[in-house]
C-alpha positions in Angstrom: 3.3 7.3 14.0 0.6 8.7 11.7 -2.7 7.4 13.1 -4.4 8.1 9.8 -2.3 5.4 8.1 -3.7 2.0 8.9 -1.3 -0.3 7.0 2.4 -0.2 6.0 3.2 -2.9 3.5 6.8 -3.8 4.2 8.8 -5.5 1.4 12.4 -6.4 2.2 14.6 -7.3 -0.7 18.2 -8.4 -1.3 19.6 -9.0 -4.8 16.4 -10.2 -6.4 16.3 -7.8 -9.3 15.2 -10.7 -11.5 12.2 -11.5 -9.2 11.2 -8.1 -7.9 9.6 -6.6 -11.0 6.6 -9.0 -11.0 6.1 -8.6 -7.2 6.0 -4.8 -7.6 3.7 -5.0 -10.6 1.3 -7.3 -8.7 1.3 -4.9 -5.7 0.2 -2.2 -8.1 -2.8 -4.3 -9.3 -4.3 -5.0 -5.9 -7.7 -3.7 -4.7 -6.8 -0.9 -2.3 -8.0 -0.9 1.3 -10.5 1.8 2.3 -8.1 3.4 4.9 -4.8 5.1 4.0 -1.8 2.9 3.5 1.8 3.1 2.4 4.5 0.9 1.0 8.0 0.7 2.5 10.7 -1.2 0.5 13.9 -2.0 2.4 16.9 -2.3 0.2 19.0 -4.8 2.2 22.4 -4.2 0.7 21.4 -4.8 -2.9 24.3 -4.8 -5.5 22.5 -6.2 -8.5 20.7 -3.2 -10.0 17.7 -3.3 -7.6 18.2 0.4 -6.8 17.8 1.4 -10.5 14.7 -0.9 -10.7 13.1 0.7 -7.7 13.6 4.2 -9.1 11.0 3.4 -11.8 7.7 4.6 -10.6 5.4 3.0 -13.3 4.3 0.2 -11.0 3.3 2.4 -8.0 -0.3 2.5 -7.0 -2.0 5.8 -7.5 -2.0 8.1 -4.4 -0.1 5.6 -2.3 3.1 6.8 -0.6 6.1 4.7 -1.4 9.4 5.0 0.4 12.7 3.2 -0.3 14.9 2.9 2.7 18.4 1.3 3.0 19.6 -1.3 5.5 23.2 -2.3 5.0 23.3 -4.9 7.8 22.6 -8.1 5.8 19.8 -10.2 7.0 16.0 -10.5 6.7 15.5 -9.8 10.4 17.6 -6.7 10.2 15.6 -5.5 7.1 12.3 -6.1 8.9 13.5 -4.3 12.0 14.4 -1.3 9.7 10.9 -1.3 8.2 9.5 -1.3 11.8 11.5 1.8 12.6 10.3 3.9 9.7 6.7 2.6 9.3 3.9 5.1 9.7 1.0 2.6 9.8 -0.7 1.2 12.8 -0.1 -2.3 11.3 2.9 -3.6 9.4 2.1 -6.2 6.7 5.1 -8.2 5.5 5.5 -9.7 2.0 8.6 -11.2 0.4 10.1 -10.1 -2.9 9.2 -13.3 -4.8 5.5 -13.4 -4.0 2.3 -12.3 -5.6 -0.6 -11.1 -3.4 -4.2 -12.1 -4.1 -5.9 -9.0 -5.5 -8.0 -8.7 -2.3 -5.1 -9.4 0.1 -5.0 -6.1 1.8 -8.8 -5.7 1.8 -9.1 -9.0 3.7 -6.5 -7.9 6.2 -8.1 -4.5 6.7 -11.5 -6.1 7.3 -10.2 -8.2 10.2 -7.9 -5.4 11.6 -10.9 -3.1 11.9 -13.4 -5.7 13.1 -11.3 -7.9 15.5 -8.5 -5.4 16.3 -6.0 -8.2 16.8 -2.3 -7.8 17.8 -1.2 -9.8 14.8 -2.6 -11.6 11.7 -1.5 -14.3 9.3 -2.8 -15.6 6.0 -2.4 -18.6 3.6 0.6 -19.1 1.3 0.1 -21.1 -1.9 3.0 -22.4 -3.9 3.4 -21.7 -7.6 6.0 -23.6 -9.7 7.3 -21.2 -12.3 9.8 -23.3 -14.0 8.8 -26.8 -15.2 6.8 -29.5 -13.5 6.9 -30.4 -9.8 9.6 -33.1 -9.2 8.4 -36.5 -8.2 10.3 -36.4 -5.0 8.6 -33.2 -3.9 5.9 -34.7 -1.7 3.1 -32.7 -0.1 4.8 -33.0 3.3 7.7 -30.9 1.9 5.7 -28.0 0.6 5.8 -26.3 3.9 9.5 -25.8 3.5 8.7 -23.8 0.4 6.3 -21.6 2.3 3.0 -23.4 1.8 0.7 -22.8 4.7 -3.1 -23.1 5.3 -4.8 -23.2 8.7 -8.3 -23.4 7.2 -11.2 -21.2 8.2 -10.8 -17.9 10.0 -10.1 -18.2 13.7 -7.8 -17.2 16.5 -4.4 -18.8 16.6 -3.4 -19.9 20.1 -1.3 -23.0 19.6 2.5 -22.4 19.3 2.5 -25.0 16.5 0.0 -23.1 14.3 2.4 -20.3 13.4 2.2 -17.8 10.5 5.0 -17.7 8.0 7.3 -14.7 7.2 6.0 -14.3 3.7 2.5 -13.3 4.8 1.8 -11.8 8.2 0.9 -8.6 9.9 1.7 -7.1 13.3 0.4 -4.0 15.1 3.3 -1.7 15.4 3.0 -0.9 19.1 3.3 -4.7 19.9 7.0 -4.6 19.1 7.7 -2.5 22.2 6.2 -5.3 24.3 7.7 -8.4 22.7 10.8 -7.0 21.1 12.0 -6.9 17.5 12.9 -9.8 15.1 15.9 -11.9 16.2 18.8 -10.7 14.0 20.5 -14.1 14.6 17.8 -15.9 12.7 16.4 -15.5 9.2 17.8 -15.5 5.7 21.2 -13.7 5.3 22.0 -13.3 1.6 22.4 -16.8 0.2 22.4 -18.4 3.6 18.8 -19.4 4.3 18.7 -20.2 8.1 15.0 -19.1 8.6 13.1 -19.5 11.8 12.7 -15.8 12.7 9.0 -15.8 11.9 8.1 -18.8 14.0 10.3 -17.5 16.9 8.5 -14.2 16.8 5.1 -15.8 16.6 5.8 -17.9 19.7 6.8 -14.8 21.6 3.4 -13.4 20.7 1.7 -16.5 22.0 3.8 -16.7 25.1 2.9 -13.2 26.0 -0.9 -13.8 25.4 -1.2 -11.6 22.4 -4.1 -12.1 20.0 -3.3 -13.5 16.5 -6.0 -13.8 13.9 -6.0 -16.2 10.9 -7.4 -14.6 7.8 -8.0 -17.2 5.1 -8.9 -14.7 2.3 -5.5 -12.9 2.7 -3.7 -15.2 0.4 -0.2 -14.9 -1.0 1.3 -16.9 -3.9 4.9 -17.9 -3.5 6.7 -18.2 -6.8 9.2 -21.0 -6.6 12.5 -20.7 -8.6 14.0 -23.6 -10.4 17.1 -23.5 -8.2 15.0 -24.3 -5.2 13.6 -27.5 -6.7 16.7 -29.5 -5.7 17.1 -32.0 -2.9 20.2 -30.1 -1.8 18.1 -27.0 -1.0 16.0 -28.9 1.5 18.9 -30.7 3.1 20.9 -27.5 3.5 17.8 -25.7 5.0 17.4 -28.4 7.6 21.2 -28.6 8.3 21.3 -24.9 9.0 18.3 -25.1 11.2 20.0 -27.8 13.2 23.1 -25.7 13.6 21.1 -22.7 14.8 19.1 -24.7 17.3 22.1 -26.6 18.6 24.0 -23.4 19.3 21.0 -21.9 20.9 20.2 -24.8 23.2 23.8 -25.1 24.4 23.9 -21.5 25.5 26.9 -21.0 27.8 27.1 -24.7 28.7 29.6 -27.3 27.8 30.5 -27.7 24.2 30.3 -31.5 24.5 26.9 -32.5 23.0 24.7 -34.7 25.2 24.7 -38.4 24.3 21.1 -38.5 23.4 21.8 -36.4 20.3 24.0 -39.1 18.9 21.3 -41.7 19.5 18.8 -39.6 17.7 21.2 -39.2 14.8 21.8 -42.9 14.6 18.1 -43.7 14.6 17.4 -41.1 11.9 20.2 -42.4 9.7 19.0 -46.0 10.0 15.4 -45.0 9.2 16.5 -42.9 6.2 18.7 -45.7 4.8 16.0 -48.4 5.2 13.4 -46.2 3.6 15.6 -45.3 0.6 16.6 -48.9 -0.1 13.0 -50.2 0.2 10.9 -47.2 -1.2 13.4 -45.4 -3.4 15.0 -42.0 -3.2 11.9 -40.2 -4.3 10.3 -41.1 -1.0 13.2 -40.7 1.4 14.1 -37.0 1.4 12.1 -36.1 4.5 13.9 -38.7 6.5 17.3 -37.6 5.1 16.4 -34.1 6.2 16.1 -35.4 9.8 19.6 -36.8 9.5 21.3 -33.6 8.4 19.3 -31.7 11.0 20.9 -33.8 13.8 24.3 -33.5 12.2 23.9 -29.7 12.2 22.5 -29.7 15.7 25.5 -31.6 17.0 27.9 -29.3 15.1 26.1 -26.2 16.4 26.3 -27.4 19.9 30.1 -28.0 19.5 31.2 -24.9 17.6 28.2 -22.6 17.2 
């Protein structure tokens, strides 16, 4: 590892040639940190022209090394682990391929890295609706499932519930040798959006008493596509989460789900139906997500 390089910005991408150009252009417009930094872009099995797009150097910040590395094993966790292996920076800072960083994103991270010397850092994620107006059923309580996150003023994060999100966080490189890499069984894989790899990694940090700093000025803007503004997206996301967690909790035990899961499913279904009939479908989605979560949890327990 080159000690002179403080930050490696790691951007992992899979078949987002339609989204990536803006992200790259916005990276090129940022205020640079005072210490040397680099950009590593992991091509995670792209087949849509991303390679040709990345060959264009017009967006690249002046005097900043940029490397494009392949990772054929599909999955966001695999791509992030690849970035870890090739990074030269003391810290890896992760950003998704459909996000826009605040112009002072890296400057804010650098300030806290140098002053507090934390093991990891996280920052806010704001949601931008690119196509049309926000649907009436998309209540504030659902924005977190689109990446929205805000823990308020700068502080140390010590509660397993106050996690950072995968679209905006940083980790000191040598910490991975102590807590392990990202779980390749979790995280988005192509069109399958399982998720959970970021919160699982964060909880490992907390469980092992590593220091995590919240940096409110290190803001990222998540640009939401029109195809995510569907009820089915949220239902599928929760169903897949249930499958993953059910399979994980069963472990090597019996494939027969415990009885309490069926009781939880019945109560969730009753609550969702009552709310939909009395309040309307624009208010019931969060409760319907609970239903499909328990369906997925039971299925994951049985066959996962």
